[in-house]
C-alpha positions as CSV (number, residue, x, y, z in Angstrom):
1,X,24.1,59.7,34.9
2,X,23.6,60.3,31.2
3,X,20.8,61.3,29.7
4,X,19.5,59.6,26.5
5,X,19.9,61.6,23.5
6,X,18.6,61.3,19.7
7,X,22.3,60.6,18.3
8,X,22.6,57.6,20.8
9,X,19.4,55.9,19.9
10,X,18.8,53.1,17.3
11,X,17.1,54.0,14.2
12,X,13.9,52.0,13.8
13,X,15.2,49.4,11.4
14,X,18.9,49.0,13.8
15,X,16.3,48.3,16.8
16,X,14.3,45.9,14.6
17,X,17.9,43.3,14.2
18,X,19.2,44.2,17.4
19,X,15.8,43.8,19.8
20,X,15.8,40.3,20.7
21,X,19.5,40.2,22.6
22,X,18.9,43.9,23.5
23,X,15.8,43.1,25.4
24,X,16.9,39.9,26.8
25,X,20.1,41.7,28.4
26,X,17.2,44.1,30.0
27,X,15.6,41.7,31.3
28,X,18.7,40.6,33.2
29,X,19.4,43.9,34.2
30,X,16.5,44.9,35.6
31,X,15.8,41.5,37.9
32,X,19.0,42.9,40.1
33,X,17.6,46.4,40.1
34,X,14.2,45.0,41.4
35,X,12.5,44.8,45.1
36,X,9.5,43.2,45.8
37,X,7.7,44.5,49.2
38,X,5.4,42.2,50.1
39,X,3.1,39.8,47.8
40,X,1.6,42.9,45.7
41,X,4.3,44.8,45.7
42,X,7.4,45.7,43.0
43,X,9.9,48.5,42.6
44,X,12.0,48.5,39.7
45,X,14.5,50.9,39.7
46,X,15.2,52.7,37.0
47,X,18.9,53.5,34.9
48,X,20.0,54.8,31.7
49,X,19.3,51.3,30.0
50,X,16.3,50.9,31.4
51,X,14.6,53.7,30.4
52,X,16.4,53.5,26.6
53,X,14.8,49.9,26.3
54,X,11.6,51.8,26.9
55,X,12.4,54.3,24.8
56,X,13.5,52.7,22.1
57,X,10.2,50.3,22.2
58,X,7.8,53.6,22.4
59,X,9.2,54.6,19.0
60,X,9.4,51.0,17.8
61,X,5.6,50.2,18.5
62,X,4.4,54.1,17.7
63,X,7.0,54.2,14.7
64,X,7.9,57.6,15.4
65,X,11.1,58.5,13.4
66,X,10.7,61.9,12.9
67,X,13.0,64.1,15.2
68,X,10.5,66.1,16.8
69,X,8.3,63.7,17.9
70,X,11.5,61.7,19.2
71,X,12.6,64.7,21.4
72,X,9.3,64.4,22.4
73,X,9.8,61.3,23.7
74,X,13.1,62.0,25.2
75,X,11.7,64.7,27.1
76,X,8.7,62.3,29.0
77,X,11.7,59.5,29.4
78,X,15.1,61.1,30.6
79,X,13.3,62.1,33.6
80,X,13.0,59.4,35.0
81,X,16.8,58.8,34.9
82,X,18.4,59.1,38.0
83,X,20.5,62.2,38.0
84,X,23.4,60.8,40.8
85,X,21.7,62.5,43.9
86,X,18.3,60.2,44.0
87,X,16.9,56.6,42.7
88,X,14.4,56.7,40.5
89,X,11.6,53.7,40.3
90,X,8.7,52.2,38.8
91,X,6.1,51.0,41.7
92,X,4.1,48.1,40.8
93,X,0.5,47.3,42.2
94,X,-0.2,43.7,41.6
95,X,-3.6,41.7,42.5
96,X,-4.1,39.2,39.3
97,X,-7.7,38.9,40.6
98,X,-9.6,41.8,39.0
99,X,-11.8,42.1,41.6
100,X,-9.0,42.5,44.6
101,X,-7.2,44.7,42.6
102,X,-10.4,47.0,42.1
103,X,-10.9,46.4,46.3
104,X,-7.0,47.2,46.8
105,X,-6.8,50.5,44.3
106,X,-9.8,51.9,46.2
107,X,-8.0,51.2,49.6
108,X,-4.6,51.8,48.5
109,X,-5.0,55.9,47.3
110,X,-1.6,57.6,48.5
111,X,0.5,54.8,48.8
112,X,3.1,56.3,46.2
113,X,3.7,59.0,48.8
114,X,4.1,56.5,51.7
115,X,6.8,54.5,49.9
116,X,10.1,55.0,51.9
117,X,14.0,54.5,51.5
118,X,16.2,54.5,54.6
119,X,20.0,54.4,54.5
120,X,20.7,52.9,58.1
121,X,21.7,55.8,60.5
122,X,19.6,58.8,58.9
123,X,15.8,59.6,58.5
124,X,14.0,57.5,56.2
125,X,13.7,59.6,52.6
126,X,9.9,59.3,51.1
127,X,9.2,59.1,47.8
128,X,8.1,62.2,45.5
129,X,5.6,60.6,43.1
130,X,4.4,61.1,39.8
131,X,6.0,64.4,38.8
132,X,5.2,63.7,35.3
133,X,0.9,63.5,35.6
134,X,-1.3,62.6,38.7
135,X,-1.7,58.9,38.7
136,X,-4.8,58.6,41.5
137,X,-8.3,59.9,41.2
138,X,-10.7,60.2,44.2
139,X,-12.2,56.5,44.3
140,X,-8.6,55.2,43.3
141,X,-5.1,55.1,43.0
142,X,-3.0,53.6,39.7
143,X,-1.4,50.4,39.5
144,X,1.7,52.1,38.7
145,X,3.3,54.9,39.9
146,X,6.8,57.1,39.4
147,X,8.9,57.4,42.1
148,X,12.0,59.6,43.3
149,X,13.9,58.9,46.6
150,X,16.4,62.1,47.1
151,X,19.4,62.0,49.3
152,X,21.7,64.2,50.8
153,X,25.6,64.4,50.3
154,X,26.1,63.0,53.8
155,X,23.2,59.6,52.8
156,X,25.4,59.2,49.6
157,X,29.1,59.2,51.4
158,X,27.5,56.3,53.8
159,X,26.1,54.3,51.0
160,X,29.5,54.4,49.2
161,X,31.3,53.5,52.5
162,X,28.9,50.1,53.0
163,X,25.8,51.4,55.4
164,X,22.7,49.3,55.3
165,X,19.7,50.3,53.4
166,X,16.1,49.3,54.5
167,X,13.0,50.4,52.6
168,X,9.1,50.0,53.0
169,X,5.6,51.5,52.9
170,X,3.9,52.9,55.9
171,X,0.2,53.1,54.2
172,X,-2.5,51.9,57.0
173,X,-3.6,49.2,54.4
174,X,-0.1,48.2,53.4
175,X,2.4,48.5,55.8
176,X,5.8,46.6,55.0
177,X,9.3,47.1,56.2
178,X,12.4,45.5,54.3
179,X,15.6,45.7,56.9
180,X,18.1,45.0,54.2
181,X,18.5,44.0,50.3
182,X,20.0,41.7,48.1
183,X,23.9,42.9,47.9
184,X,24.0,42.6,44.2
185,X,21.0,45.2,43.8
186,X,22.6,47.2,46.6
187,X,25.5,47.5,44.8
188,X,24.4,48.0,41.5
189,X,22.0,50.7,43.3
190,X,24.9,52.9,45.0
191,X,26.5,52.7,42.0
192,X,24.1,55.1,40.3
193,X,24.9,57.4,42.8
194,X,27.9,59.8,42.6
């Protein structure tokens, strides 16, 4: 998947004009890249479009227009674009009740390392989490983590030939296994691989 370049970004003025349509497009796109692992966890599988949107939003919010600052943002967001041999996902731990969220984030320390994807016929691939910075403390985990799932060439070939995919979490405080994913989501994720 190609990386985002400075010259491919919209200026702040152009983005202001295109934002409403672009935002609607990305929201619809994200629906087909989202997997819910139980009631409290969502994996949003990122790609060039989702990261382009995040980047444009950051430039807009921070009013960034100088080339050095834009490059800093590109350096932060481009690593979250899959490279053709992996899937990258934002993990969201979602608890509406503030007290319950506080309790669960304390119990879920290390959960980001227990997320897995399995191409049927192969071993589980556990996430490599939060490569950009540590999002966990001794007393709690973060409600947002960034995950990378790396695949072997054999796994990619099997996926391209139609192998099923399972996903799950095997943390002592949150265990779940999804044995099949929506065919539309699967098709889009497999298309991210080369």
